[in-house]
C-alpha positions, 0 to 999 in steps of 0.5 A, spaced: 388 096 521 394 098 517 392 104 513 398 107 508 398 112 503 398 110 495 405 111 492 402 114 486 396 119 488 398 119 496 390 117 497 390 113 504 387 106 503 387 099 507 392 094 506 391 087 509 397 086 514 399 079 511 399 083 504 404 089 507 408 083 510 410 080 503 411 087 500 404 088 497 399 093 498 403 099 495 398 102 491 391 104 492 388 101 485 390 097 479 390 104 475 396 107 480 399 100 480 399 101 472 402 108 472 407 106 477 410 100 472 410 105 466 417 107 467 419 106 460 419 111 454 417 111 446 422 110 441 423 109 434 425 102 431 432 103 428 431 099 422 424 101 420 422 107 424 416 104 427 414 107 434 415 102 440 415 102 447 421 100 451 421 099 459 427 102 463 429 094 464 429 093 457 433 099 455 438 097 460 439 090 456 440 093 449 448 092 448 448 096 442 444 102 444 439 101 439 432 098 439 428 094 434 420 093 434 421 085 432 427 080 431 426 081 423 428 088 424 434 086 429 436 081 424 436 086 418 441 090 422 446 085 424 446 082 417 448 089 415 453 091 421 457 084 423 460 084 416 467 083 414 472 085 420 466 086 425 464 079 424 467 074 429 469 069 424 473 074 420 480 071 418 483 076 413 478 077 407 483 073 403 477 070 398 472 076 399 475 081 394 469 081 390 464 082 395 467 088 398 467 091 392 460 089 390 457 091 397 461 098 397 457 099 390 463 099 385 461 098 378 464 092 375 468 095 369 475 093 368 479 098 370 484 097 364 480 095 358 472 097 360 469 090 359 463 089 363 462 082 363 462 080 371 464 072 369 471 074 367 472 080 372 476 079 378 479 084 383 486 086 383 490 089 389 493 096 387 499 095 392 499 087 391 498 086 398 492 081 399 491 082 406 490 090 404 482 089 403 481 097 403 476 099 397 481 104 395 486 098 394 481 094 390 479 095 383 476 091 378 480 088 372 478 082 367 482 076 367 486 078 361 488 085 364 490 082 370 495 077 367 498 083 363 498 087 370 502 081 373 506 079 368 507 084 363 513 089 364 509 095 360 502 094 363 500 096 370 
C-alpha cells in the first residue's frame, strides 16, 4: 500500500496505485490542494484600482504588464493608449490635426484674432509641414486668419 507525504503539509497519507500512476495523489486533502493552486497574488486594476487576484500563469500572459478587472477596464485603457502613431492603422495623421489638439487639451481660440467659435477654427502648422503633427507645431486659427497667414506677406 503506497503511503506518501503531502507536498504541502508533509502528512503521510494513502494513495491508490492507479492514482499515483496517473500523477494524482500529491496532496492529503482538498485544503492542501487548494493551497498549492494559490500561487498568484493580489494586485490593482490598472484602470479603476480595484483589487484583483491573478494566478502566476495569467500574470505571465499579460503582454502590456498591466492587469485589469474586466474587459471594460482593458478597453478603456486600450482606447486611450493606442491612439495616434501607436495605432496599428496609423498612416501619418494628415487629417487628424483637430483631434490631436483637442486630446491634448489646447483651448480652441484663434491665435491671431482670439475667435472662439469652433465651427470656423482650423489648425495651422507653424513650420508649414503637414507631416509634423507635434502639439508644439499646431495652433488654432480661424479660417480668415489661416488664409492671411498663407497668402498675405505681412501676416503670420
